mmCIF file as Biopython writes it, N, C-alpha, C and O atoms, coordinates in Angstrom:
data_model
#
loop_
_atom_site.group_PDB
_atom_site.id
_atom_site.type_symbol
_atom_site.label_atom_id
_atom_site.label_alt_id
_atom_site.label_comp_id
_atom_site.label_asym_id
_atom_site.label_entity_id
_atom_site.label_seq_id
_atom_site.pdbx_PDB_ins_code
_atom_site.Cartn_x
_atom_site.Cartn_y
_atom_site.Cartn_z
_atom_site.occupancy
_atom_site.B_iso_or_equiv
_atom_site.auth_seq_id
_atom_site.auth_asym_id
_atom_site.pdbx_PDB_model_num
ATOM 1   N N  . MET A ? 1  ? -5.188  -7.661  -6.184  1.0 0.0 1  A 1 
ATOM 2   C CA . MET A ? 1  ? -6.574  -7.487  -6.555  1.0 0.0 1  A 1 
ATOM 3   C C  . MET A ? 1  ? -6.650  -6.569  -7.779  1.0 0.0 1  A 1 
ATOM 4   O O  . MET A ? 1  ? -5.751  -5.771  -8.043  1.0 0.0 1  A 1 
ATOM 5   N N  . ASN A ? 2  ? -7.736  -6.712  -8.500  1.0 0.0 2  A 1 
ATOM 6   C CA . ASN A ? 2  ? -7.897  -5.893  -9.707  1.0 0.0 2  A 1 
ATOM 7   C C  . ASN A ? 2  ? -9.270  -5.235  -9.733  1.0 0.0 2  A 1 
ATOM 8   O O  . ASN A ? 2  ? -10.155 -5.565  -8.944  1.0 0.0 2  A 1 
ATOM 9   N N  . ARG A ? 3  ? -9.421  -4.300  -10.658 1.0 0.0 3  A 1 
ATOM 10  C CA . ARG A ? 3  ? -10.653 -3.519  -10.794 1.0 0.0 3  A 1 
ATOM 11  C C  . ARG A ? 3  ? -11.347 -3.787  -12.130 1.0 0.0 3  A 1 
ATOM 12  O O  . ARG A ? 3  ? -12.042 -2.910  -12.643 1.0 0.0 3  A 1 
ATOM 13  N N  . ILE A ? 4  ? -11.177 -4.954  -12.689 1.0 0.0 4  A 1 
ATOM 14  C CA . ILE A ? 4  ? -11.764 -5.259  -13.998 1.0 0.0 4  A 1 
ATOM 15  C C  . ILE A ? 4  ? -13.277 -5.078  -13.960 1.0 0.0 4  A 1 
ATOM 16  O O  . ILE A ? 4  ? -13.860 -4.501  -14.878 1.0 0.0 4  A 1 
ATOM 17  N N  . LYS A ? 5  ? -13.909 -5.566  -12.906 1.0 0.0 5  A 1 
ATOM 18  C CA . LYS A ? 5  ? -15.370 -5.472  -12.793 1.0 0.0 5  A 1 
ATOM 19  C C  . LYS A ? 5  ? -15.828 -4.022  -12.839 1.0 0.0 5  A 1 
ATOM 20  O O  . LYS A ? 5  ? -16.770 -3.687  -13.556 1.0 0.0 5  A 1 
ATOM 21  N N  . GLU A ? 6  ? -15.162 -3.159  -12.073 1.0 0.0 6  A 1 
ATOM 22  C CA . GLU A ? 6  ? -15.540 -1.744  -12.028 1.0 0.0 6  A 1 
ATOM 23  C C  . GLU A ? 6  ? -15.407 -1.089  -13.398 1.0 0.0 6  A 1 
ATOM 24  O O  . GLU A ? 6  ? -16.275 -0.320  -13.812 1.0 0.0 6  A 1 
ATOM 25  N N  . VAL A ? 7  ? -14.321 -1.395  -14.095 1.0 0.0 7  A 1 
ATOM 26  C CA . VAL A ? 7  ? -14.094 -0.784  -15.405 1.0 0.0 7  A 1 
ATOM 27  C C  . VAL A ? 7  ? -15.131 -1.289  -16.413 1.0 0.0 7  A 1 
ATOM 28  O O  . VAL A ? 7  ? -15.663 -0.501  -17.195 1.0 0.0 7  A 1 
ATOM 29  N N  . LEU A ? 8  ? -15.419 -2.582  -16.403 1.0 0.0 8  A 1 
ATOM 30  C CA . LEU A ? 8  ? -16.437 -3.123  -17.310 1.0 0.0 8  A 1 
ATOM 31  C C  . LEU A ? 8  ? -17.784 -2.448  -17.066 1.0 0.0 8  A 1 
ATOM 32  O O  . LEU A ? 8  ? -18.465 -2.055  -18.013 1.0 0.0 8  A 1 
ATOM 33  N N  . GLU A ? 9  ? -18.169 -2.314  -15.789 1.0 0.0 9  A 1 
ATOM 34  C CA . GLU A ? 9  ? -19.447 -1.676  -15.466 1.0 0.0 9  A 1 
ATOM 35  C C  . GLU A ? 9  ? -19.466 -0.225  -15.924 1.0 0.0 9  A 1 
ATOM 36  O O  . GLU A ? 9  ? -20.457 0.238   -16.489 1.0 0.0 9  A 1 
ATOM 37  N N  . ARG A ? 10 ? -18.382 0.488   -15.684 1.0 0.0 10 A 1 
ATOM 38  C CA . ARG A ? 10 ? -18.299 1.905   -16.072 1.0 0.0 10 A 1 
ATOM 39  C C  . ARG A ? 10 ? -18.430 2.065   -17.582 1.0 0.0 10 A 1 
ATOM 40  O O  . ARG A ? 10 ? -19.037 3.022   -18.064 1.0 0.0 10 A 1 
ATOM 41  N N  . GLN A ? 11 ? -17.851 1.115   -18.329 1.0 0.0 11 A 1 
ATOM 42  C CA . GLN A ? 11 ? -17.901 1.187   -19.788 1.0 0.0 11 A 1 
ATOM 43  C C  . GLN A ? 11 ? -19.149 0.543   -20.377 1.0 0.0 11 A 1 
ATOM 44  O O  . GLN A ? 11 ? -19.374 0.631   -21.584 1.0 0.0 11 A 1 
ATOM 45  N N  . GLY A ? 12 ? -19.965 -0.102  -19.548 1.0 0.0 12 A 1 
ATOM 46  C CA . GLY A ? 12 ? -21.176 -0.761  -20.035 1.0 0.0 12 A 1 
ATOM 47  C C  . GLY A ? 12 ? -20.876 -2.001  -20.863 1.0 0.0 12 A 1 
ATOM 48  O O  . GLY A ? 12 ? -21.623 -2.345  -21.779 1.0 0.0 12 A 1 
ATOM 49  N N  . ARG A ? 13 ? -19.782 -2.663  -20.534 1.0 0.0 13 A 1 
ATOM 50  C CA . ARG A ? 13 ? -19.385 -3.865  -21.276 1.0 0.0 13 A 1 
ATOM 51  C C  . ARG A ? 13 ? -19.582 -5.103  -20.404 1.0 0.0 13 A 1 
ATOM 52  O O  . ARG A ? 13 ? -19.574 -5.021  -19.176 1.0 0.0 13 A 1 
ATOM 53  N N  . SER A ? 14 ? -19.758 -6.239  -21.055 1.0 0.0 14 A 1 
ATOM 54  C CA . SER A ? 14 ? -19.998 -7.479  -20.321 1.0 0.0 14 A 1 
ATOM 55  C C  . SER A ? 14 ? -18.721 -8.314  -20.199 1.0 0.0 14 A 1 
ATOM 56  O O  . SER A ? 14 ? -17.755 -8.123  -20.939 1.0 0.0 14 A 1 
ATOM 57  N N  . GLN A ? 15 ? -18.747 -9.229  -19.256 1.0 0.0 15 A 1 
ATOM 58  C CA . GLN A ? 15 ? -17.645 -10.176 -19.105 1.0 0.0 15 A 1 
ATOM 59  C C  . GLN A ? 15 ? -17.518 -11.035 -20.363 1.0 0.0 15 A 1 
ATOM 60  O O  . GLN A ? 15 ? -16.413 -11.358 -20.800 1.0 0.0 15 A 1 
ATOM 61  N N  . LYS A ? 16 ? -18.654 -11.396 -20.932 1.0 0.0 16 A 1 
ATOM 62  C CA . LYS A ? 16 ? -18.660 -12.203 -22.150 1.0 0.0 16 A 1 
ATOM 63  C C  . LYS A ? 16 ? -17.962 -11.462 -23.294 1.0 0.0 16 A 1 
ATOM 64  O O  . LYS A ? 16 ? -17.201 -12.066 -24.051 1.0 0.0 16 A 1 
ATOM 65  N N  . TRP A ? 17 ? -18.218 -10.164 -23.421 1.0 0.0 17 A 1 
ATOM 66  C CA . TRP A ? 17 ? -17.568 -9.347  -24.444 1.0 0.0 17 A 1 
ATOM 67  C C  . TRP A ? 17 ? -16.060 -9.378  -24.247 1.0 0.0 17 A 1 
ATOM 68  O O  . TRP A ? 17 ? -15.309 -9.599  -25.197 1.0 0.0 17 A 1 
ATOM 69  N N  . LEU A ? 18 ? -15.613 -9.154  -23.002 1.0 0.0 18 A 1 
ATOM 70  C CA . LEU A ? 18 ? -14.185 -9.149  -22.718 1.0 0.0 18 A 1 
ATOM 71  C C  . LEU A ? 18 ? -13.561 -10.509 -23.014 1.0 0.0 18 A 1 
ATOM 72  O O  . LEU A ? 18 ? -12.481 -10.585 -23.599 1.0 0.0 18 A 1 
ATOM 73  N N  . ALA A ? 19 ? -14.233 -11.571 -22.614 1.0 0.0 19 A 1 
ATOM 74  C CA . ALA A ? 19 ? -13.716 -12.922 -22.864 1.0 0.0 19 A 1 
ATOM 75  C C  . ALA A ? 19 ? -13.483 -13.151 -24.348 1.0 0.0 19 A 1 
ATOM 76  O O  . ALA A ? 19 ? -12.459 -13.709 -24.742 1.0 0.0 19 A 1 
ATOM 77  N N  . SER A ? 20 ? -14.426 -12.724 -25.166 1.0 0.0 20 A 1 
ATOM 78  C CA . SER A ? 20 ? -14.281 -12.940 -26.613 1.0 0.0 20 A 1 
ATOM 79  C C  . SER A ? 20 ? -13.148 -12.088 -27.184 1.0 0.0 20 A 1 
ATOM 80  O O  . SER A ? 20 ? -12.456 -12.522 -28.106 1.0 0.0 20 A 1 
ATOM 81  N N  . LYS A ? 21 ? -12.951 -10.883 -26.648 1.0 0.0 21 A 1 
ATOM 82  C CA . LYS A ? 21 ? -11.909 -9.985  -27.157 1.0 0.0 21 A 1 
ATOM 83  C C  . LYS A ? 21 ? -10.501 -10.451 -26.782 1.0 0.0 21 A 1 
ATOM 84  O O  . LYS A ? 21 ? -9.559  -10.248 -27.548 1.0 0.0 21 A 1 
ATOM 85  N N  . ILE A ? 22 ? -10.352 -11.075 -25.605 1.0 0.0 22 A 1 
ATOM 86  C CA . ILE A ? 22 ? -9.016  -11.479 -25.160 1.0 0.0 22 A 1 
ATOM 87  C C  . ILE A ? 22 ? -8.750  -12.968 -25.358 1.0 0.0 22 A 1 
ATOM 88  O O  . ILE A ? 22 ? -7.679  -13.460 -25.003 1.0 0.0 22 A 1 
ATOM 89  N N  . GLY A ? 23 ? -9.715  -13.684 -25.921 1.0 0.0 23 A 1 
ATOM 90  C CA . GLY A ? 23 ? -9.509  -15.099 -26.225 1.0 0.0 23 A 1 
ATOM 91  C C  . GLY A ? 23 ? -9.458  -16.005 -25.007 1.0 0.0 23 A 1 
ATOM 92  O O  . GLY A ? 23 ? -8.725  -16.994 -24.990 1.0 0.0 23 A 1 
ATOM 93  N N  . ARG A ? 24 ? -10.237 -15.668 -23.989 1.0 0.0 24 A 1 
ATOM 94  C CA . ARG A ? 24 ? -10.317 -16.485 -22.782 1.0 0.0 24 A 1 
ATOM 95  C C  . ARG A ? 24 ? -11.752 -16.950 -22.601 1.0 0.0 24 A 1 
ATOM 96  O O  . ARG A ? 24 ? -12.674 -16.391 -23.196 1.0 0.0 24 A 1 
ATOM 97  N N  . SER A ? 25 ? -11.938 -17.977 -21.776 1.0 0.0 25 A 1 
ATOM 98  C CA . SER A ? 25 ? -13.288 -18.482 -21.528 1.0 0.0 25 A 1 
ATOM 99  C C  . SER A ? 25 ? -14.050 -17.522 -20.618 1.0 0.0 25 A 1 
ATOM 100 O O  . SER A ? 25 ? -13.458 -16.721 -19.894 1.0 0.0 25 A 1 
ATOM 101 N N  . ASN A ? 26 ? -15.366 -17.624 -20.672 1.0 0.0 26 A 1 
ATOM 102 C CA . ASN A ? 26 ? -16.204 -16.817 -19.789 1.0 0.0 26 A 1 
ATOM 103 C C  . ASN A ? 26 ? -15.883 -17.119 -18.329 1.0 0.0 26 A 1 
ATOM 104 O O  . ASN A ? 26 ? -15.874 -16.215 -17.494 1.0 0.0 26 A 1 
ATOM 105 N N  . ASN A ? 27 ? -15.617 -18.400 -18.016 1.0 0.0 27 A 1 
ATOM 106 C CA . ASN A ? 27 ? -15.296 -18.793 -16.643 1.0 0.0 27 A 1 
ATOM 107 C C  . ASN A ? 27 ? -14.006 -18.143 -16.171 1.0 0.0 27 A 1 
ATOM 108 O O  . ASN A ? 27 ? -13.920 -17.698 -15.026 1.0 0.0 27 A 1 
ATOM 109 N N  . SER A ? 28 ? -12.999 -18.081 -17.041 1.0 0.0 28 A 1 
ATOM 110 C CA . SER A ? 28 ? -11.728 -17.444 -16.667 1.0 0.0 28 A 1 
ATOM 111 C C  . SER A ? 28 ? -11.931 -15.975 -16.365 1.0 0.0 28 A 1 
ATOM 112 O O  . SER A ? 28 ? -11.457 -15.472 -15.346 1.0 0.0 28 A 1 
ATOM 113 N N  . VAL A ? 29 ? -12.635 -15.285 -17.249 1.0 0.0 29 A 1 
ATOM 114 C CA . VAL A ? 29 ? -12.871 -13.852 -17.039 1.0 0.0 29 A 1 
ATOM 115 C C  . VAL A ? 29 ? -13.692 -13.632 -15.779 1.0 0.0 29 A 1 
ATOM 116 O O  . VAL A ? 29 ? -13.431 -12.682 -15.040 1.0 0.0 29 A 1 
ATOM 117 N N  . ASN A ? 30 ? -14.668 -14.476 -15.514 1.0 0.0 30 A 1 
ATOM 118 C CA . ASN A ? 30 ? -15.457 -14.352 -14.294 1.0 0.0 30 A 1 
ATOM 119 C C  . ASN A ? 30 ? -14.572 -14.505 -13.062 1.0 0.0 30 A 1 
ATOM 120 O O  . ASN A ? 30 ? -14.763 -13.798 -12.072 1.0 0.0 30 A 1 
ATOM 121 N N  . SER A ? 31 ? -13.612 -15.414 -13.113 1.0 0.0 31 A 1 
ATOM 122 C CA . SER A ? 31 ? -12.681 -15.589 -11.993 1.0 0.0 31 A 1 
ATOM 123 C C  . SER A ? 31 ? -11.835 -14.344 -11.771 1.0 0.0 31 A 1 
ATOM 124 O O  . SER A ? 31 ? -11.555 -13.976 -10.630 1.0 0.0 31 A 1 
ATOM 125 N N  . TYR A ? 32 ? -11.425 -13.690 -12.864 1.0 0.0 32 A 1 
ATOM 126 C CA . TYR A ? 32 ? -10.659 -12.446 -12.740 1.0 0.0 32 A 1 
ATOM 127 C C  . TYR A ? 32 ? -11.532 -11.343 -12.160 1.0 0.0 32 A 1 
ATOM 128 O O  . TYR A ? 32 ? -11.105 -10.615 -11.264 1.0 0.0 32 A 1 
ATOM 129 N N  . VAL A ? 33 ? -12.747 -11.221 -12.666 1.0 0.0 33 A 1 
ATOM 130 C CA . VAL A ? 33 ? -13.663 -10.161 -12.239 1.0 0.0 33 A 1 
ATOM 131 C C  . VAL A ? 33 ? -14.014 -10.309 -10.755 1.0 0.0 33 A 1 
ATOM 132 O O  . VAL A ? 33 ? -14.136 -9.314  -10.040 1.0 0.0 33 A 1 
ATOM 133 N N  . GLN A ? 34 ? -14.173 -11.543 -10.301 1.0 0.0 34 A 1 
ATOM 134 C CA . GLN A ? 34 ? -14.528 -11.800 -8.907  1.0 0.0 34 A 1 
ATOM 135 C C  . GLN A ? 34 ? -13.304 -11.857 -7.990  1.0 0.0 34 A 1 
ATOM 136 O O  . GLN A ? 34 ? -13.436 -12.079 -6.786  1.0 0.0 34 A 1 
ATOM 137 N N  . ASN A ? 35 ? -12.112 -11.654 -8.564  1.0 0.0 35 A 1 
ATOM 138 C CA . ASN A ? 35 ? -10.846 -11.687 -7.825  1.0 0.0 35 A 1 
ATOM 139 C C  . ASN A ? 35 ? -10.584 -13.028 -7.144  1.0 0.0 35 A 1 
ATOM 140 O O  . ASN A ? 35 ? -9.933  -13.086 -6.101  1.0 0.0 35 A 1 
ATOM 141 N N  . ARG A ? 36 ? -11.095 -14.106 -7.743  1.0 0.0 36 A 1 
ATOM 142 C CA . ARG A ? 36 ? -10.769 -15.451 -7.260  1.0 0.0 36 A 1 
ATOM 143 C C  . ARG A ? 36 ? -9.391  -15.858 -7.761  1.0 0.0 36 A 1 
ATOM 144 O O  . ARG A ? 36 ? -8.638  -16.528 -7.055  1.0 0.0 36 A 1 
ATOM 145 N N  . THR A ? 37 ? -9.067  -15.450 -8.979  1.0 0.0 37 A 1 
ATOM 146 C CA . THR A ? 37 ? -7.729  -15.647 -9.544  1.0 0.0 37 A 1 
ATOM 147 C C  . THR A ? 37 ? -7.294  -14.329 -10.169 1.0 0.0 37 A 1 
ATOM 148 O O  . THR A ? 37 ? -8.121  -13.494 -10.534 1.0 0.0 37 A 1 
ATOM 149 N N  . GLN A ? 38 ? -5.994  -14.160 -10.284 1.0 0.0 38 A 1 
ATOM 150 C CA . GLN A ? 38 ? -5.460  -12.937 -10.862 1.0 0.0 38 A 1 
ATOM 151 C C  . GLN A ? 38 ? -4.815  -13.244 -12.209 1.0 0.0 38 A 1 
ATOM 152 O O  . GLN A ? 38 ? -4.058  -14.206 -12.332 1.0 0.0 38 A 1 
ATOM 153 N N  . PRO A ? 39 ? -5.112  -12.432 -13.214 1.0 0.0 39 A 1 
ATOM 154 C CA . PRO A ? 39 ? -4.477  -12.624 -14.520 1.0 0.0 39 A 1 
ATOM 155 C C  . PRO A ? 39 ? -2.993  -12.260 -14.437 1.0 0.0 39 A 1 
ATOM 156 O O  . PRO A ? 39 ? -2.578  -11.477 -13.583 1.0 0.0 39 A 1 
ATOM 157 N N  . SER A ? 40 ? -2.218  -12.834 -15.326 1.0 0.0 40 A 1 
ATOM 158 C CA . SER A ? 40 ? -0.803  -12.499 -15.399 1.0 0.0 40 A 1 
ATOM 159 C C  . SER A ? 40 ? -0.650  -11.034 -15.804 1.0 0.0 40 A 1 
ATOM 160 O O  . SER A ? 40 ? -1.595  -10.417 -16.294 1.0 0.0 40 A 1 
ATOM 161 N N  . MET A ? 41 ? 0.540   -10.487 -15.596 1.0 0.0 41 A 1 
ATOM 162 C CA . MET A ? 41 ? 0.786   -9.098  -16.011 1.0 0.0 41 A 1 
ATOM 163 C C  . MET A ? 41 ? 0.589   -8.957  -17.514 1.0 0.0 41 A 1 
ATOM 164 O O  . MET A ? 41 ? 0.040   -7.957  -17.977 1.0 0.0 41 A 1 
ATOM 165 N N  . GLU A ? 42 ? 1.028   -9.940  -18.271 1.0 0.0 42 A 1 
ATOM 166 C CA . GLU A ? 42 ? 0.853   -9.908  -19.725 1.0 0.0 42 A 1 
ATOM 167 C C  . GLU A ? 42 ? -0.623  -9.810  -20.082 1.0 0.0 42 A 1 
ATOM 168 O O  . GLU A ? 42 ? -1.014  -9.029  -20.950 1.0 0.0 42 A 1 
ATOM 169 N N  . LEU A ? 43 ? -1.435  -10.608 -19.403 1.0 0.0 43 A 1 
ATOM 170 C CA . LEU A ? 43 ? -2.872  -10.589 -19.673 1.0 0.0 43 A 1 
ATOM 171 C C  . LEU A ? 43 ? -3.503  -9.280  -19.188 1.0 0.0 43 A 1 
ATOM 172 O O  . LEU A ? 43 ? -4.411  -8.759  -19.836 1.0 0.0 43 A 1 
ATOM 173 N N  . LEU A ? 44 ? -3.035  -8.750  -18.067 1.0 0.0 44 A 1 
ATOM 174 C CA . LEU A ? 44 ? -3.551  -7.454  -17.607 1.0 0.0 44 A 1 
ATOM 175 C C  . LEU A ? 44 ? -3.275  -6.367  -18.637 1.0 0.0 44 A 1 
ATOM 176 O O  . LEU A ? 44 ? -4.124  -5.510  -18.883 1.0 0.0 44 A 1 
ATOM 177 N N  . TYR A ? 45 ? -2.088  -6.400  -19.241 1.0 0.0 45 A 1 
ATOM 178 C CA . TYR A ? 45 ? -1.784  -5.423  -20.299 1.0 0.0 45 A 1 
ATOM 179 C C  . TYR A ? 45 ? -2.742  -5.583  -21.475 1.0 0.0 45 A 1 
ATOM 180 O O  . TYR A ? 45 ? -3.210  -4.591  -22.034 1.0 0.0 45 A 1 
ATOM 181 N N  . LEU A ? 46 ? -3.037  -6.834  -21.855 1.0 0.0 46 A 1 
ATOM 182 C CA . LEU A ? 46 ? -3.970  -7.086  -22.948 1.0 0.0 46 A 1 
ATOM 183 C C  . LEU A ? 46 ? -5.370  -6.581  -22.595 1.0 0.0 46 A 1 
ATOM 184 O O  . LEU A ? 46 ? -6.042  -5.973  -23.428 1.0 0.0 46 A 1 
ATOM 185 N N  . ILE A ? 47 ? -5.803  -6.831  -21.370 1.0 0.0 47 A 1 
ATOM 186 C CA . ILE A ? 47 ? -7.117  -6.366  -20.927 1.0 0.0 47 A 1 
ATOM 187 C C  . ILE A ? 47 ? -7.173  -4.839  -20.953 1.0 0.0 47 A 1 
ATOM 188 O O  . ILE A ? 47 ? -8.146  -4.261  -21.436 1.0 0.0 47 A 1 
ATOM 189 N N  . ALA A ? 48 ? -6.133  -4.188  -20.437 1.0 0.0 48 A 1 
ATOM 190 C CA . ALA A ? 48 ? -6.094  -2.724  -20.433 1.0 0.0 48 A 1 
ATOM 191 C C  . ALA A ? 48 ? -6.137  -2.181  -21.859 1.0 0.0 48 A 1 
ATOM 192 O O  . ALA A ? 48 ? -6.845  -1.215  -22.141 1.0 0.0 48 A 1 
ATOM 193 N N  . GLU A ? 49 ? -5.384  -2.801  -22.745 1.0 0.0 49 A 1 
ATOM 194 C CA . GLU A ? 49 ? -5.378  -2.371  -24.143 1.0 0.0 49 A 1 
ATOM 195 C C  . GLU A ? 49 ? -6.760  -2.546  -24.764 1.0 0.0 49 A 1 
ATOM 196 O O  . GLU A ? 49 ? -7.238  -1.668  -25.482 1.0 0.0 49 A 1 
ATOM 197 N N  . THR A ? 50 ? -7.399  -3.675  -24.488 1.0 0.0 50 A 1 
ATOM 198 C CA . THR A ? 50 ? -8.729  -3.957  -25.019 1.0 0.0 50 A 1 
ATOM 199 C C  . THR A ? 50 ? -9.758  -2.951  -24.511 1.0 0.0 50 A 1 
ATOM 200 O O  . THR A ? 50 ? -10.642 -2.520  -25.251 1.0 0.0 50 A 1 
ATOM 201 N N  . LEU A ? 51 ? -9.629  -2.585  -23.239 1.0 0.0 51 A 1 
ATOM 202 C CA . LEU A ? 51 ? -10.555 -1.626  -22.634 1.0 0.0 51 A 1 
ATOM 203 C C  . LEU A ? 51 ? -10.148 -0.176  -22.890 1.0 0.0 51 A 1 
ATOM 204 O O  . LEU A ? 51 ? -10.839 0.755   -22.476 1.0 0.0 51 A 1 
ATOM 205 N N  . GLU A ? 52 ? -9.020  0.003   -23.573 1.0 0.0 52 A 1 
ATOM 206 C CA . GLU A ? 52 ? -8.495  1.329   -23.915 1.0 0.0 52 A 1 
ATOM 207 C C  . GLU A ? 52 ? -8.288  2.201   -22.682 1.0 0.0 52 A 1 
ATOM 208 O O  . GLU A ? 52 ? -8.712  3.356   -22.638 1.0 0.0 52 A 1 
ATOM 209 N N  . ILE A ? 53 ? -7.621  1.616   -21.676 1.0 0.0 53 A 1 
ATOM 210 C CA . ILE A ? 53 ? -7.293  2.341   -20.450 1.0 0.0 53 A 1 
ATOM 211 C C  . ILE A ? 53 ? -5.842  2.058   -20.089 1.0 0.0 53 A 1 
ATOM 212 O O  . ILE A ? 53 ? -5.217  1.150   -20.638 1.0 0.0 53 A 1 
ATOM 213 N N  . ASP A ? 54 ? -5.318  2.843   -19.163 1.0 0.0 54 A 1 
ATOM 214 C CA . ASP A ? 54 ? -3.987  2.604   -18.617 1.0 0.0 54 A 1 
ATOM 215 C C  . ASP A ? 54 ? -4.075  1.422   -17.660 1.0 0.0 54 A 1 
ATOM 216 O O  . ASP A ? 54 ? -5.043  1.303   -16.909 1.0 0.0 54 A 1 
ATOM 217 N N  . ILE A ? 55 ? -3.083  0.557   -17.681 1.0 0.0 55 A 1 
ATOM 218 C CA . ILE A ? 55 ? -3.101  -0.622  -16.811 1.0 0.0 55 A 1 
ATOM 219 C C  . ILE A ? 55 ? -3.234  -0.235  -15.344 1.0 0.0 55 A 1 
ATOM 220 O O  . ILE A ? 55 ? -3.767  -1.016  -14.555 1.0 0.0 55 A 1 
ATOM 221 N N  . LYS A ? 56 ? -2.767  0.943   -14.959 1.0 0.0 56 A 1 
ATOM 222 C CA . LYS A ? 56 ? -2.863  1.391   -13.566 1.0 0.0 56 A 1 
ATOM 223 C C  . LYS A ? 56 ? -4.309  1.449   -13.082 1.0 0.0 56 A 1 
ATOM 224 O O  . LYS A ? 56 ? -4.569  1.316   -11.886 1.0 0.0 56 A 1 
ATOM 225 N N  . GLU A ? 57 ? -5.245  1.646   -13.999 1.0 0.0 57 A 1 
ATOM 226 C CA . GLU A ? 57 ? -6.663  1.677   -13.619 1.0 0.0 57 A 1 
ATOM 227 C C  . GLU A ? 57 ? -7.183  0.308   -13.201 1.0 0.0 57 A 1 
ATOM 228 O O  . GLU A ? 57 ? -8.223  0.212   -12.550 1.0 0.0 57 A 1 
ATOM 229 N N  . LEU A ? 58 ? -6.465  -0.757  -13.571 1.0 0.0 58 A 1 
ATOM 230 C CA . LEU A ? 58 ? -6.909  -2.111  -13.256 1.0 0.0 58 A 1 
ATOM 231 C C  . LEU A ? 58 ? -6.330  -2.659  -11.960 1.0 0.0 58 A 1 
ATOM 232 O O  . LEU A ? 58 ? -6.790  -3.684  -11.458 1.0 0.0 58 A 1 
ATOM 233 N N  . ILE A ? 59 ? -5.338  -1.991  -11.424 1.0 0.0 59 A 1 
ATOM 234 C CA . ILE A ? 59 ? -4.598  -2.536  -10.289 1.0 0.0 59 A 1 
ATOM 235 C C  . ILE A ? 59 ? -4.952  -1.800  -9.005  1.0 0.0 59 A 1 
ATOM 236 O O  . ILE A ? 59 ? -5.017  -0.571  -8.978  1.0 0.0 59 A 1 
ATOM 237 N N  . ILE A ? 60 ? -5.179  -2.568  -7.941  1.0 0.0 60 A 1 
ATOM 238 C CA . ILE A ? 60 ? -5.412  -2.016  -6.622  1.0 0.0 60 A 1 
ATOM 239 C C  . ILE A ? 60 ? -4.148  -2.252  -5.809  1.0 0.0 60 A 1 
ATOM 240 O O  . ILE A ? 60 ? -3.696  -3.388  -5.669  1.0 0.0 60 A 1 
ATOM 241 N N  . SER A ? 61 ? -3.591  -1.202  -5.286  1.0 0.0 61 A 1 
ATOM 242 C CA . SER A ? 61 ? -2.350  -1.297  -4.521  1.0 0.0 61 A 1 
ATOM 243 C C  . SER A ? 61 ? -2.592  -1.999  -3.198  1.0 0.0 61 A 1 
ATOM 244 O O  . SER A ? 61 ? -3.643  -1.832  -2.578  1.0 0.0 61 A 1 
ATOM 245 N N  . ASN A ? 62 ? -1.607  -2.791  -2.765  1.0 0.0 62 A 1 
ATOM 246 C CA . ASN A ? 62 ? -1.664  -3.447  -1.451  1.0 0.0 62 A 1 
ATOM 247 C C  . ASN A ? 62 ? -0.991  -2.589  -0.385  1.0 0.0 62 A 1 
ATOM 248 O O  . ASN A ? 62 ? -1.033  -2.925  0.799   1.0 0.0 62 A 1 
ATOM 249 N N  . LYS A ? 63 ? -0.368  -1.482  -0.797  1.0 0.0 63 A 1 
ATOM 250 C CA . LYS A ? 63 ? 0.338   -0.624  0.150   1.0 0.0 63 A 1 
ATOM 251 C C  . LYS A ? 63 ? -0.640  0.118   1.043   1.0 0.0 63 A 1 
ATOM 252 O O  . LYS A ? 63 ? -1.705  0.552   0.603   1.0 0.0 63 A 1 
ATOM 253 N N  . LYS A ? 64 ? -0.257  0.255   2.301   1.0 0.0 64 A 1 
ATOM 254 C CA . LYS A ? 64 ? -1.041  1.026   3.252   1.0 0.0 64 A 1 
ATOM 255 C C  . LYS A ? 64 ? -0.608  2.481   3.158   1.0 0.0 64 A 1 
ATOM 256 O O  . LYS A ? 64 ? 0.584   2.777   3.070   1.0 0.0 64 A 1 
ATOM 257 N N  . MET A ? 65 ? -1.561  3.371   3.178   1.0 0.0 65 A 1 
ATOM 258 C CA . MET A ? 65 ? -1.254  4.793   3.161   1.0 0.0 65 A 1 
ATOM 259 C C  . MET A ? 65 ? -0.876  5.228   4.567   1.0 0.0 65 A 1 
ATOM 260 O O  . MET A ? 65 ? -1.537  4.847   5.533   1.0 0.0 65 A 1 
ATOM 261 N N  . ALA A ? 66 ? 0.183   6.024   4.691   1.0 0.0 66 A 1 
ATOM 262 C CA . ALA A ? 66 ? 0.649   6.466   6.017   1.0 0.0 66 A 1 
ATOM 263 C C  . ALA A ? 66 ? -0.101  7.703   6.458   1.0 0.0 66 A 1 
ATOM 264 O O  . ALA A ? 66 ? 0.151   8.222   7.545   1.0 0.0 66 A 1 
#
């Protein structure tokens, strides 16, 4: 799972803006934001770079805390 939606909202940016910056369709970005599909690691790095954040901010760990 990813946190793209949260970061976009925090930065006041739209999905359409992100789609145009990373060269993907609005539908693709919407699928990433809604966690219906997951972008590749390469694309996550591009998204993080575009949003000027560390990629770790986009990733939600699946590990359970003990």
